DSSP file (Angstrom, degrees, kcal/mol; ACC not computed):
  #  RESIDUE AA STRUCTURE BP1 BP2  ACC     N-H-->O    O-->H-N    N-H-->O    O-->H-N    TCO  KAPPA ALPHA  PHI   PSI    X-CA   Y-CA   Z-CA
    1    1 A M              0   0    0      0, 0.0     2,-0.5     0, 0.0   101,-0.0   0.000 360.0 360.0 360.0 136.3  -79.3  -21.8 -115.6
    2    2 A V        -     0   0    0     10,-0.0     2,-0.4     2,-0.0     0, 0.0  -0.933 360.0-167.3-112.4 129.3  -79.1  -21.2 -111.9
    3    3 A L        -     0   0    0     -2,-0.5     2,-0.7     7,-0.0     9,-0.1  -0.924  14.8-140.2-114.2 141.3  -75.8  -21.0 -110.0
    4    4 A D  E     -A   11   0A   0      7,-0.7     7,-0.9    -2,-0.4     2,-0.2  -0.896  12.6-172.4-101.8 117.0  -75.5  -21.1 -106.3
    5    5 A Y  E     +A   10   0A   0     -2,-0.7     5,-0.2     5,-0.2    -1,-0.1  -0.273  35.2 144.8-101.2  45.7  -72.8  -18.7 -105.0
    6    6 A G  E >  S-A    9   0A   0      3,-0.7     3,-1.9    -2,-0.2    -2,-0.0   0.109  70.6 -76.2 -72.5-170.5  -72.9  -20.0 -101.4
    7    7 A Q  T 3  S+     0   0    0      1,-0.3     3,-0.1     3,-0.0    -1,-0.1   0.762 130.5  57.0 -62.4 -26.3  -70.1  -20.3  -98.9
    8    8 A M  T 3  S-     0   0    0      1,-0.3    -1,-0.3   151,-0.0     2,-0.3   0.425 112.9-118.4 -87.0   2.6  -68.8  -23.4 -100.7
    9    9 A G  E <   -A    6   0A   0     -3,-1.9    -3,-0.7     2,-0.1     2,-0.4  -0.665  62.6  -8.2  99.0-154.7  -68.5  -21.6 -104.0
   10   10 A I  E     -A    5   0A   0    146,-1.4     2,-0.7    -2,-0.3    -5,-0.2  -0.642  54.5-156.4 -84.1 133.6  -70.3  -22.4 -107.3
   11   11 A Y  E     +A    4   0A   0     -7,-0.9    -7,-0.7    -2,-0.4     3,-0.1  -0.943  13.4 177.9-108.5 112.4  -72.4  -25.5 -107.4
   12   12 A A        -     0   0    0     -2,-0.7     5,-0.1     1,-0.3     3,-0.1   0.336  48.4-104.0 -96.9   7.0  -72.7  -26.5 -111.1
   13   13 A G    >   -     0   0    0      1,-0.2     3,-0.9     2,-0.1    -1,-0.3  -0.015  41.3 -70.4  89.2 161.7  -74.7  -29.7 -110.4
   14   14 A E  T 3  S+     0   0    0      1,-0.3    21,-0.3    -3,-0.1    -1,-0.2   0.864 137.0  36.5 -58.6 -38.4  -73.6  -33.3 -110.4
   15   15 A E  T 3  S+     0   0    0     -3,-0.1    62,-0.3    19,-0.1    -1,-0.3   0.492  95.7 114.4 -92.8  -3.9  -73.2  -33.3 -114.2
   16   16 A G    <   -     0   0    0     -3,-0.9    19,-0.7    -4,-0.1     2,-0.4  -0.367  47.7-160.8 -74.6 146.9  -71.9  -29.8 -114.4
   17   17 A I  E     -Bc  34  78B   0     60,-1.2    62,-2.8    17,-0.2    63,-1.4  -0.972  10.4-141.5-127.2 141.2  -68.4  -29.0 -115.5
   18   18 A V  E     -Bc  33  80B   0     15,-2.9    15,-2.8    -2,-0.4     2,-0.6  -0.885  10.4-159.5 -99.6 129.5  -66.3  -25.9 -115.0
   19   19 A L  E     -Bc  32  81B   0     61,-2.6    63,-2.5    -2,-0.5     2,-0.3  -0.954  17.0-169.9-107.5 118.0  -64.1  -24.9 -117.9
   20   20 A A  E     -Bc  31  82B   0     11,-3.0    11,-2.0    -2,-0.6     2,-0.4  -0.836   7.9-161.7-114.0 148.2  -61.3  -22.6 -116.7
   21   21 A F  E     -Bc  30  83B   0     61,-2.6    63,-2.4    -2,-0.3     9,-0.2  -0.972  15.5-164.3-127.8 142.0  -58.8  -20.5 -118.6
   22   22 A D  E     -B   29   0B   0      7,-2.6     7,-1.8    -2,-0.4   127,-0.1  -0.816  29.6-158.6-117.9  85.6  -55.5  -19.0 -117.6
   23   23 A P        +     0   0    0      0, 0.0     2,-0.3     0, 0.0     5,-0.2  -0.374  16.8 170.7 -73.8 144.1  -55.1  -16.5 -120.4
   24   24 A G        -     0   0    0      3,-0.3    -2,-0.0    64,-0.1    64,-0.0  -0.843  45.8-101.3-138.6 177.1  -51.7  -15.1 -121.3
   25   25 A R  S    S+     0   0    0     -2,-0.3     3,-0.1     1,-0.1    -1,-0.1   0.913 118.3  19.3 -68.6 -43.4  -50.1  -13.1 -124.1
   26   26 A D  S    S+     0   0    0      1,-0.3    21,-2.5    21,-0.1    22,-0.4   0.775 132.7  10.0 -99.8 -31.8  -48.5  -16.0 -125.9
   27   27 A K  E     - D   0  46B   0     19,-0.3     2,-0.4    20,-0.1    -3,-0.3  -0.973  58.3-144.1-149.3 159.4  -50.5  -19.0 -124.7
   28   28 A T  E     - D   0  45B   0     17,-2.5    17,-2.4    -2,-0.3     2,-0.3  -0.993  11.6-145.2-131.8 129.8  -53.6  -19.9 -122.7
   29   29 A G  E     -BD  22  44B   0     -7,-1.8    -7,-2.6    -2,-0.4     2,-0.3  -0.681  18.6-171.1 -88.2 146.5  -54.0  -22.8 -120.3
   30   30 A F  E     -BD  21  43B   0     13,-2.7    13,-2.2    -2,-0.3     2,-0.3  -0.974   5.9-177.4-135.8 152.8  -57.4  -24.5 -120.1
   31   31 A A  E     -BD  20  42B   0    -11,-2.0   -11,-3.0    -2,-0.3     2,-0.5  -0.983  18.2-148.3-151.0 137.6  -58.8  -27.1 -117.7
   32   32 A F  E     -BD  19  41B   0      9,-3.2     8,-3.1    -2,-0.3     9,-1.2  -0.932  25.7-179.7-102.2 125.5  -62.1  -29.0 -117.4
   33   33 A A  E     -BD  18  39B   0    -15,-2.8   -15,-2.9    -2,-0.5     6,-0.2  -0.959  23.4-124.8-126.6 145.4  -63.0  -29.8 -113.8
   34   34 A D  E >   -B   17   0B   0      4,-2.3     3,-2.3    -2,-0.4   -17,-0.2  -0.255  43.1 -90.1 -78.9 176.6  -66.0  -31.6 -112.4
   35   35 A S  T 3  S+     0   0    0    -19,-0.7   -23,-0.1   -21,-0.3   -22,-0.1   0.614 128.7  53.0 -67.6 -10.4  -68.2  -30.1 -109.7
   36   36 A E  T 3  S-     0   0    0    -22,-0.1    -1,-0.3     2,-0.1   -22,-0.0   0.349 123.3-102.1-102.3   4.2  -66.0  -31.6 -107.0
   37   37 A G    <   +     0   0    0     -3,-2.3     2,-0.2     1,-0.3    -2,-0.1   0.442  69.0 150.6  93.8   0.7  -62.8  -30.2 -108.5
   38   38 A G        -     0   0    0      1,-0.1    -4,-2.3    -5,-0.1     2,-0.5  -0.454  50.0-117.9 -69.0 137.0  -61.5  -33.3 -110.2
   39   39 A L  E     +D   33   0B   0     -6,-0.2    -6,-0.2     1,-0.2     3,-0.1  -0.635  36.8 170.9 -77.1 123.0  -59.4  -32.6 -113.2
   40   40 A L  E     -     0   0B   0     -8,-3.1    30,-1.1    -2,-0.5     2,-0.3   0.821  65.7 -17.3 -96.7 -43.0  -61.0  -34.2 -116.3
   41   41 A L  E     +DE  32  69B   0     -9,-1.2    -9,-3.2    28,-0.2    -1,-0.4  -0.960  62.1 177.3-164.2 142.8  -58.8  -32.7 -119.1
   42   42 A S  E     +DE  31  68B   0     26,-2.3    25,-3.5    -2,-0.3    26,-1.4  -0.981   9.3 145.5-149.4 162.4  -56.4  -29.9 -119.5
   43   43 A G  E     -DE  30  66B   0    -13,-2.2   -13,-2.7    -2,-0.3     2,-0.4  -0.970  35.2-108.7-174.6-173.7  -54.1  -28.4 -122.1
   44   44 A I  E     -D   29   0B   0     21,-1.7   -15,-0.2    -2,-0.3    -2,-0.0  -0.999  20.8-168.3-138.5 135.7  -52.5  -25.3 -123.6
   45   45 A F  E     -D   28   0B   0    -17,-2.4   -17,-2.5    -2,-0.4     2,-0.1  -0.982  28.1-114.8-124.9 142.0  -53.1  -23.5 -126.8
   46   46 A P  E >   -D   27   0B   0      0, 0.0     3,-2.3     0, 0.0   -19,-0.3  -0.449  27.6-122.6 -67.0 144.4  -51.1  -20.8 -128.5
   47   47 A M  G >  S+     0   0    0    -21,-2.5     3,-1.5     1,-0.3     4,-0.3   0.786 111.4  64.2 -62.7 -26.3  -53.0  -17.5 -128.7
   48   48 A N  G 3  S+     0   0    0    -22,-0.4    -1,-0.3     1,-0.3     4,-0.1   0.566 103.4  49.7 -74.5  -3.8  -52.5  -17.4 -132.4
   49   49 A E  G <> S+     0   0    0     -3,-2.3     4,-2.7     1,-0.1    -1,-0.3   0.128  76.6 113.4-111.6  16.8  -54.6  -20.6 -132.5
   50   50 A R  H <> S+     0   0    0     -3,-1.5     4,-2.5     1,-0.2     5,-0.2   0.908  76.2  48.2 -57.9 -47.4  -57.4  -19.2 -130.4
   51   51 A D  H  > S+     0   0    0     -4,-0.3     4,-2.0     1,-0.2    -1,-0.2   0.929 113.5  47.7 -60.5 -44.9  -60.0  -19.2 -133.2
   52   52 A E  H  > S+     0   0    0      1,-0.2     4,-2.4     2,-0.2    -1,-0.2   0.893 110.3  53.0 -63.4 -40.3  -59.2  -22.8 -134.1
   53   53 A F  H  X S+     0   0    0     -4,-2.7     4,-2.7     1,-0.2    -2,-0.2   0.936 109.4  47.6 -60.5 -46.9  -59.3  -23.8 -130.4
   54   54 A F  H  X S+     0   0    0     -4,-2.5     4,-2.0     2,-0.2    -1,-0.2   0.835 110.9  51.5 -68.5 -31.0  -62.8  -22.4 -130.0
   55   55 A R  H  X S+     0   0    0     -4,-2.0     4,-1.5    -5,-0.2    -1,-0.2   0.929 112.7  45.9 -65.5 -44.1  -64.0  -24.0 -133.2
   56   56 A A  H  X>S+     0   0    0     -4,-2.4     5,-2.6     1,-0.2     4,-0.7   0.870 110.0  54.5 -65.6 -36.9  -62.7  -27.3 -131.9
   57   57 A L  H ><5S+     0   0    0     -4,-2.7     3,-0.9     1,-0.2    -1,-0.2   0.914 106.9  50.6 -62.8 -42.8  -64.2  -26.7 -128.5
   58   58 A S  H 3<5S+     0   0    0     -4,-2.0    -1,-0.2     1,-0.3    -2,-0.2   0.841 110.8  49.4 -62.6 -33.1  -67.6  -26.2 -130.1
   59   59 A A  H 3<5S-     0   0    0     -4,-1.5    -1,-0.3     2,-0.1    -2,-0.2   0.560 116.8-117.4 -82.9  -8.6  -67.1  -29.5 -132.0
   60   60 A G  T <<5S+     0   0    0     -3,-0.9     2,-0.3    -4,-0.7    -3,-0.2   0.730  81.3 106.9  82.6  22.5  -66.2  -31.2 -128.7
   61   61 A D      < +     0   0    0     -5,-2.6     3,-0.2    -8,-0.1    -2,-0.1  -0.784  18.7 147.3-139.3  94.9  -62.6  -32.2 -129.6
   62   62 A V    >   +     0   0    0     -2,-0.3     3,-1.6     1,-0.1     4,-0.4   0.072  36.6 120.5-107.7  21.4  -59.7  -30.2 -128.1
   63   63 A S  G >   +     0   0    0      1,-0.3     3,-1.0     2,-0.2    -1,-0.1   0.770  61.2  70.3 -60.4 -26.7  -57.4  -33.3 -128.1
   64   64 A R  G 3  S+     0   0    0      1,-0.3    -1,-0.3    -3,-0.2    -2,-0.1   0.839 109.3  33.5 -58.6 -33.0  -54.9  -31.5 -130.2
   65   65 A W  G <  S+     0   0    0     -3,-1.6   -21,-1.7   -12,-0.1    -1,-0.3   0.340  92.7 126.6-104.5   4.3  -54.0  -29.2 -127.3
   66   66 A M  E <   +E   43   0B   0     -3,-1.0   -23,-0.3    -4,-0.4     3,-0.1  -0.354  21.3 161.7 -72.2 141.1  -54.5  -31.7 -124.5
   67   67 A I  E     +     0   0B   0    -25,-3.5     2,-0.3     1,-0.4   -24,-0.2   0.644  67.0  30.0-119.9 -48.0  -51.8  -32.4 -122.0
   68   68 A E  E    S+E   42   0B   0    -26,-1.4   -26,-2.3     2,-0.0    -1,-0.4  -0.855 101.4  20.9-115.6 150.7  -53.5  -34.1 -119.0
   69   69 A G  E    S-E   41   0B   0     -2,-0.3     2,-0.4   -28,-0.2   -28,-0.2  -0.483  85.8 -67.1  98.4-164.7  -56.6  -36.3 -119.0
   70   70 A N        -     0   0    0    -30,-1.1    -2,-0.0    -2,-0.2    -1,-0.0  -0.987  26.5-170.8-136.7 121.9  -58.4  -38.4 -121.5
   71   71 A A    >   +     0   0    0     -2,-0.4     3,-1.8    -8,-0.1     2,-0.2   0.482  47.7 123.5 -91.8  -3.1  -60.2  -37.0 -124.6
   72   72 A D  T 3  S-     0   0    0      1,-0.3     3,-0.1    -9,-0.0    -2,-0.1  -0.416  94.2 -12.9 -62.9 126.2  -61.8  -40.3 -125.6
   73   73 A D  T 3  S+     0   0    0      1,-0.2     2,-0.9    -2,-0.2    -1,-0.3   0.794  94.3 156.2  52.9  33.1  -65.6  -39.8 -125.7
   74   74 A F    <   +     0   0    0     -3,-1.8    -1,-0.2   -14,-0.1    -3,-0.0  -0.798   9.2 159.2 -95.6 105.7  -65.3  -36.5 -123.9
   75   75 A M        -     0   0    0     -2,-0.9   -14,-0.1    -3,-0.1   -15,-0.0  -0.853  30.7-149.1-122.5  92.6  -68.3  -34.3 -124.6
   76   76 A P        -     0   0    0      0, 0.0     2,-0.7     0, 0.0   -60,-0.1  -0.277  14.2-151.5 -69.0 144.6  -68.3  -31.7 -121.8
   77   77 A S        -     0   0    0    -62,-0.3   -60,-1.2   -59,-0.0     2,-0.2  -0.761  26.7-161.0-108.7  82.0  -71.5  -30.2 -120.5
   78   78 A V  E     +c   17   0B   0     -2,-0.7   -60,-0.2   -62,-0.2     3,-0.1  -0.455  23.2 170.6 -71.6 128.0  -69.9  -27.0 -119.4
   79   79 A K  E     +     0   0B   0    -62,-2.8    24,-1.0     1,-0.3     2,-0.4   0.691  67.0  27.9-105.2 -29.3  -72.0  -25.0 -116.8
   80   80 A V  E     -cf  18 103B   0    -63,-1.4   -61,-2.6    22,-0.2     2,-0.5  -0.997  59.9-153.6-139.2 138.5  -69.5  -22.4 -115.8
   81   81 A I  E     -cf  19 104B   0     22,-3.3    24,-3.5    -2,-0.4     2,-0.5  -0.964  15.8-166.1-108.5 125.5  -66.6  -20.7 -117.5
   82   82 A A  E     -cf  20 105B   0    -63,-2.5   -61,-2.6    -2,-0.5     2,-0.5  -0.957   4.1-172.1-114.2 128.5  -63.9  -19.4 -115.1
   83   83 A V  E     -cf  21 106B   0     22,-2.8    24,-2.5    -2,-0.5   -61,-0.2  -0.978  24.5-121.9-123.9 127.5  -61.3  -17.0 -116.4
   84   84 A G  E     - f   0 107B   0    -63,-2.4    24,-0.2    -2,-0.5    65,-0.0  -0.351  19.3-132.1 -63.5 147.0  -58.3  -15.8 -114.4
   85   85 A N  S    S+     0   0    0     22,-2.0     5,-0.1     4,-0.1    -1,-0.1   0.163  74.0  91.5 -91.6  19.2  -58.1  -12.0 -113.9
   86   86 A G  S >  S+     0   0    0      1,-0.2     3,-1.9   -63,-0.1     4,-0.3   0.376  80.6   3.0 -88.2-138.4  -54.5  -11.6 -114.9
   87   87 A T  T 3  S-     0   0    0      1,-0.3    -1,-0.2     2,-0.1    -3,-0.1  -0.185 132.9  -7.9 -52.9 128.9  -52.8  -10.9 -118.2
   88   88 A Y  T 3> S+     0   0    0     -3,-0.1     4,-2.2     1,-0.1    -1,-0.3   0.644  90.7 135.7  59.7  18.9  -55.1  -10.4 -121.1
   89   89 A S  H <>  +     0   0    0     -3,-1.9     4,-2.8     2,-0.2     5,-0.2   0.932  67.5  48.8 -62.4 -47.9  -58.1  -11.4 -119.0
   90   90 A R  H  > S+     0   0    0     -4,-0.3     4,-2.2     1,-0.2    -1,-0.2   0.936 113.9  45.4 -61.3 -47.7  -60.4   -8.7 -120.2
   91   91 A E  H  > S+     0   0    0      1,-0.2     4,-2.1     2,-0.2    -1,-0.2   0.895 114.1  50.0 -62.4 -39.7  -59.7   -9.2 -123.9
   92   92 A F  H  X S+     0   0    0     -4,-2.2     4,-3.1     2,-0.2     5,-0.2   0.918 109.5  50.0 -67.3 -43.0  -60.1  -13.0 -123.5
   93   93 A R  H  X S+     0   0    0     -4,-2.8     4,-2.5     2,-0.2    -1,-0.2   0.911 109.8  51.6 -61.0 -42.9  -63.4  -12.7 -121.6
   94   94 A E  H  X S+     0   0    0     -4,-2.2     4,-0.9    -5,-0.2    -1,-0.2   0.924 113.7  44.2 -59.9 -44.3  -64.8  -10.4 -124.3
   95   95 A Y  H >X S+     0   0    0     -4,-2.1     3,-0.8     1,-0.2     4,-0.6   0.947 114.8  47.7 -65.5 -48.8  -63.8  -12.9 -127.0
   96   96 A A  H >X S+     0   0    0     -4,-3.1     4,-2.7     1,-0.2     3,-1.1   0.836 101.5  65.3 -63.7 -33.9  -65.1  -15.9 -125.1
   97   97 A R  H 3< S+     0   0    0     -4,-2.5    -1,-0.2     1,-0.3    -2,-0.2   0.858 104.4  46.1 -58.4 -35.2  -68.4  -14.2 -124.3
   98   98 A G  H << S+     0   0    0     -4,-0.9    -1,-0.3    -3,-0.8    -2,-0.2   0.625 119.7  40.1 -81.5 -12.9  -69.2  -14.2 -128.0
   99   99 A K  H << S+     0   0    0     -3,-1.1     2,-0.4    -4,-0.6    -2,-0.2   0.698 106.8  60.5-107.7 -25.4  -68.2  -17.9 -128.5
  100  100 A L     <  -     0   0    0     -4,-2.7     2,-0.8    -5,-0.1    -1,-0.1  -0.854  61.1-147.8-116.7 143.1  -69.4  -19.7 -125.4
  101  101 A N        +     0   0    0     -2,-0.4     2,-0.3     2,-0.1    -4,-0.1  -0.635  66.4  84.9-105.9  72.7  -72.9  -20.2 -124.1
  102  102 A A  S    S-     0   0    0     -2,-0.8     2,-0.2    -5,-0.1   -22,-0.2  -0.975  87.2 -74.9-160.1 164.1  -72.3  -20.3 -120.3
  103  103 A E  E     -f   80   0B   0    -24,-1.0   -22,-3.3    -2,-0.3     2,-0.5  -0.467  44.3-146.3 -63.5 133.0  -71.9  -18.1 -117.3
  104  104 A I  E     -f   81   0B   0    -24,-0.2     2,-0.4    -2,-0.2   -22,-0.2  -0.935  16.0-171.4-108.8 123.7  -68.4  -16.4 -117.3
  105  105 A L  E     -f   82   0B   0    -24,-3.5   -22,-2.8    -2,-0.5     2,-0.5  -0.937  16.9-139.5-115.9 132.2  -66.9  -15.8 -113.9
  106  106 A T  E     -f   83   0B   0     -2,-0.4     2,-0.4   -24,-0.2   -22,-0.2  -0.801  24.3-167.2 -91.8 131.4  -63.7  -13.8 -113.3
  107  107 A V  E     -f   84   0B   0    -24,-2.5   -22,-2.0    -2,-0.5     2,-0.3  -0.941  27.9-109.6-124.2 139.0  -61.5  -15.4 -110.7
  108  108 A D        -     0   0    0     -2,-0.4   -24,-0.1   -24,-0.2    47,-0.1  -0.507  31.4-172.6 -64.1 123.2  -58.5  -14.0 -108.8
  109  109 A E    >   +     0   0    0     -2,-0.3     3,-2.0     2,-0.0     4,-0.3   0.233  28.7 141.8-108.6  15.2  -55.5  -15.8 -110.2
  110  110 A R  T 3  S+     0   0    0      1,-0.3    -2,-0.0     2,-0.1   -24,-0.0  -0.353  79.3   2.0 -57.0 132.8  -52.8  -14.5 -107.9
  111  111 A N  T 3> S+     0   0    0      1,-0.1     4,-2.1     3,-0.1    -1,-0.3   0.579  87.5 129.1  66.8  14.0  -50.3  -17.3 -107.1
  112  112 A T  H <>  +     0   0    0     -3,-2.0     4,-2.5     1,-0.2    39,-0.1   0.811  69.2  60.0 -68.4 -25.9  -52.0  -19.9 -109.3
  113  113 A T  H  > S+     0   0    0     -4,-0.3     4,-1.3     2,-0.2    -1,-0.2   0.905 106.9  45.8 -65.9 -39.3  -48.6  -20.7 -110.9
  114  114 A L  H  > S+     0   0    0      2,-0.2     4,-1.4     1,-0.2     3,-0.2   0.909 112.8  50.0 -67.3 -41.5  -47.3  -21.7 -107.5
  115  115 A E  H  X S+     0   0    0     -4,-2.1     4,-2.5     1,-0.2    -2,-0.2   0.882 104.4  60.0 -61.4 -37.4  -50.5  -23.7 -106.9
  116  116 A A  H  X S+     0   0    0     -4,-2.5     4,-2.6     1,-0.2    -1,-0.2   0.864 100.1  55.4 -61.0 -36.3  -50.0  -25.3 -110.3
  117  117 A R  H  X S+     0   0    0     -4,-1.3     4,-2.0    -3,-0.2    -1,-0.2   0.938 109.4  46.2 -60.5 -46.4  -46.6  -26.7 -109.2
  118  118 A G  H  X S+     0   0    0     -4,-1.4     4,-1.2     1,-0.2    -2,-0.2   0.898 112.4  50.4 -63.2 -40.2  -48.3  -28.4 -106.2
  119  119 A L  H  X S+     0   0    0     -4,-2.5     4,-1.7     1,-0.2    -1,-0.2   0.882 106.9  55.7 -64.7 -38.2  -51.0  -29.8 -108.4
  120  120 A Y  H  X S+     0   0    0     -4,-2.6     4,-2.0     1,-0.2     3,-0.3   0.937 108.2  47.1 -58.5 -47.0  -48.4  -31.1 -110.8
  121  121 A W  H  < S+     0   0    0     -4,-2.0    -1,-0.2     1,-0.2    -2,-0.2   0.718 106.8  59.0 -72.5 -18.9  -46.7  -33.1 -108.1
  122  122 A K  H  < S+     0   0    0     -4,-1.2     3,-0.3    -5,-0.2    -1,-0.2   0.860 116.7  31.9 -73.2 -35.1  -50.1  -34.4 -106.9
  123  123 A I  H  < S+     0   0    0     -4,-1.7     2,-0.4    -3,-0.3    -2,-0.2   0.638 124.7  45.7 -97.6 -14.6  -50.8  -36.0 -110.3
  124  124 A H  S  < S-     0   0    0     -4,-2.0    -1,-0.2    -5,-0.2    -2,-0.0  -0.750  86.8-147.0-125.6  82.6  -47.1  -36.8 -111.2
  125  125 A R        -     0   0    0     -2,-0.4    -3,-0.1    -3,-0.3    -4,-0.1  -0.233  21.8-119.4 -53.8 127.2  -45.7  -38.3 -108.0
  126  126 A P        -     0   0    0      0, 0.0    -1,-0.1     0, 0.0     5,-0.0  -0.314  27.5-105.2 -69.5 152.6  -42.0  -37.3 -107.8
  127  127 A G     >  -     0   0    0      1,-0.1     4,-2.6     4,-0.0     5,-0.2  -0.159  41.5 -91.7 -67.9 171.4  -39.3  -40.0 -107.8
  128  128 A L  H  > S+     0   0    0      1,-0.2     4,-0.9     2,-0.2    -1,-0.1   0.902 125.7  45.3 -55.7 -48.8  -37.5  -40.9 -104.6
  129  129 A L  H >> S+     0   0    0      1,-0.2     3,-0.6     2,-0.2     4,-0.5   0.902 113.5  50.1 -65.4 -39.8  -34.6  -38.4 -105.1
  130  130 A T  H >4 S+     0   0    0      1,-0.2     3,-1.2     2,-0.2    -1,-0.2   0.870 103.6  60.0 -66.0 -35.6  -37.0  -35.6 -106.1
  131  131 A R  H 3< S+     0   0    0     -4,-2.6    -1,-0.2     1,-0.3    -2,-0.2   0.762  95.7  63.4 -63.6 -23.5  -39.1  -36.3 -103.0
  132  132 A L  H << S+     0   0    0     -4,-0.9    -1,-0.3    -3,-0.6    -2,-0.2   0.748  90.1  82.9 -72.5 -22.5  -36.1  -35.6 -100.8
  133  133 A L  S << S-     0   0    0     -3,-1.2     5,-0.1    -4,-0.5     2,-0.0  -0.537  96.2-101.6 -78.5 146.8  -36.1  -32.0 -102.1
  134  134 A P    >>  -     0   0    0      0, 0.0     3,-2.1     0, 0.0     4,-0.7  -0.410  36.7-112.7 -61.4 146.9  -38.4  -29.4 -100.5
  135  135 A E  G >4 S+     0   0    0      1,-0.3     3,-1.0     2,-0.2    -2,-0.1   0.828 115.5  61.2 -54.5 -35.6  -41.4  -28.9 -102.8
  136  136 A G  G 34 S+     0   0    0      1,-0.2    -1,-0.3     3,-0.0    -3,-0.0   0.710 104.7  48.9 -65.9 -19.8  -40.3  -25.3 -103.6
  137  137 A L  G <4 S+     0   0    0     -3,-2.1     2,-0.3     2,-0.0    -1,-0.2   0.535  86.0 104.0 -97.0  -8.3  -37.1  -26.6 -105.2
  138  138 A R    <<  -     0   0    0     -3,-1.0   -17,-0.1    -4,-0.7    -8,-0.0  -0.584  59.0-154.6 -74.9 132.4  -38.8  -29.3 -107.3
  139  139 A V        -     0   0    0     -2,-0.3    -2,-0.0     2,-0.0    -3,-0.0  -0.934  11.2-134.0-112.6 115.4  -39.0  -28.2 -111.0
  140  140 A P        -     0   0    0      0, 0.0     4,-0.1     0, 0.0   -23,-0.0  -0.262  18.3-122.6 -62.2 155.1  -41.7  -29.7 -113.1
  141  141 A G  S    S+     0   0    0      2,-0.1     2,-0.3     0, 0.0    -2,-0.0   0.213  85.9  29.9 -86.9  15.7  -40.7  -31.0 -116.5
  142  142 A R  S    S-     0   0    0      0, 0.0     2,-0.1     0, 0.0     0, 0.0  -0.969  94.6 -74.6-159.7 170.7  -43.1  -28.8 -118.5
  143  143 A V        -     0   0    0     -2,-0.3     3,-0.2     1,-0.1     4,-0.1  -0.425  36.3-151.6 -71.2 154.5  -45.0  -25.5 -118.6
  144  144 A L     >  +     0   0    0      1,-0.1     4,-2.2     2,-0.1     3,-0.3   0.069  54.8 120.6-121.4  23.1  -47.9  -25.5 -116.2
  145  145 A D  H  > S+     0   0    0      1,-0.2     4,-1.7     2,-0.2  -116,-0.3   0.856  79.3  53.0 -59.4 -34.5  -50.4  -23.0 -117.7
  146  146 A D  H  > S+     0   0    0      2,-0.2     4,-1.6     1,-0.2    -1,-0.2   0.879 109.8  47.1 -68.3 -36.8  -53.1  -25.8 -117.9
  147  147 A L  H  > S+     0   0    0     -3,-0.3     4,-2.1     2,-0.2    -2,-0.2   0.788 107.3  56.6 -76.4 -26.5  -52.7  -26.6 -114.2
  148  148 A A  H  X S+     0   0    0     -4,-2.2     4,-1.8     2,-0.2    -1,-0.2   0.875 106.3  51.6 -65.7 -36.6  -52.8  -22.9 -113.4
  149  149 A A  H  X S+     0   0    0     -4,-1.7     4,-2.3     2,-0.2    -2,-0.2   0.884 106.9  52.9 -64.8 -37.8  -56.2  -23.0 -115.2
  150  150 A W  H  X S+     0   0    0     -4,-1.6     4,-2.6     2,-0.2    -2,-0.2   0.908 106.6  52.4 -62.4 -40.9  -57.2  -26.0 -113.0
  151  151 A A  H  X S+     0   0    0     -4,-2.1     4,-2.1     2,-0.2    -1,-0.2   0.880 107.5  52.5 -61.8 -37.1  -56.2  -23.8 -109.9
  152  152 A V  H  X S+     0   0    0     -4,-1.8     4,-2.3     2,-0.2    -2,-0.2   0.922 109.1  49.7 -62.2 -44.0  -58.6  -21.1 -111.3
  153  153 A A  H  X S+     0   0    0     -4,-2.3     4,-2.1     1,-0.2    -2,-0.2   0.910 109.6  51.1 -61.4 -42.0  -61.3  -23.8 -111.6
  154  154 A L  H  X>S+     0   0    0     -4,-2.6     5,-2.9     1,-0.2     4,-0.9   0.885 109.8  49.7 -64.0 -37.7  -60.7  -24.8 -108.0
  155  155 A R  H  <5S+     0   0    0     -4,-2.1    -1,-0.2     3,-0.2    -2,-0.2   0.895 108.4  52.7 -67.3 -38.3  -60.9  -21.3 -106.8
  156  156 A A  H  <5S+     0   0    0     -4,-2.3  -146,-1.4     1,-0.2    -2,-0.2   0.889 118.1  37.4 -62.3 -36.8  -64.2  -20.8 -108.7
  157  157 A L  H  <5S-     0   0    0     -4,-2.1    -1,-0.2  -148,-0.2    -2,-0.2   0.569 110.0-128.8 -86.4 -10.4  -65.5  -23.9 -106.9
  158  158 A R  T  <5 +     0   0    0     -4,-0.9     2,-0.4     1,-0.2    -3,-0.2   0.930  58.6 143.8  57.0  50.2  -63.7  -22.8 -103.8
  159  159 A I      < -     0   0    0     -5,-2.9     2,-0.5    -6,-0.1    -1,-0.2  -0.960  38.8-156.8-119.6 135.2  -62.0  -26.2 -103.4
  160  160 A R              0   0    0     -2,-0.4    -9,-0.0     1,-0.1    -5,-0.0  -0.959 360.0 360.0-110.6 120.2  -58.5  -26.8 -102.1
  161  161 A L              0   0    0     -2,-0.5    -1,-0.1  -124,-0.1  -124,-0.0   0.398 360.0 360.0-101.7 360.0  -56.9  -30.1 -103.2
C-alpha cells in the first residue's frame, strides 16, 4: 500500500477509509472517516471490551458500540489507522499493530476534545435557545470520545470541517 504524505495530508484513495482511535484508560473512541473527512460511523468501547471489539472489527460488525452513523451493510476497507498520541497511546498502538493489517499513524491529539464539541454541534444542530449561547458554553448531551477520534482522523487527513 502506498500512502501520499503531501501537503494535503494522507490520501487513502477514493475507496480508502481512515479508522481513528482516541485511546483512554477507561474507554476508547473510534471513528471511520472517508478520504474527504466525512464521518461514516463512530462509537466508544470500554477498554475491558477491547479484545471483543477487535474481534468484532475483524468480522465487520462494530454496531454494538456505535453511536453515530449507520452500520447497515458497512464493511470498511480501512487503508490507514490513526491513533491519538495521548493517554495510553503507546500501549494501544502496540496492541492494534498485532490485530490490524494497515498503516498505523500517530497523530497529535491536543485539543481534540474541544474540536469534538464543535463537531458534535455540526451534526446535532442545537435548538434555538441553545444557539443563543456562545459555542463554548454549550454542553453536549453525551461523552464525545468518538468525535475526538473523528478529529484525530481529520488531522491525519489534514482536513478542517
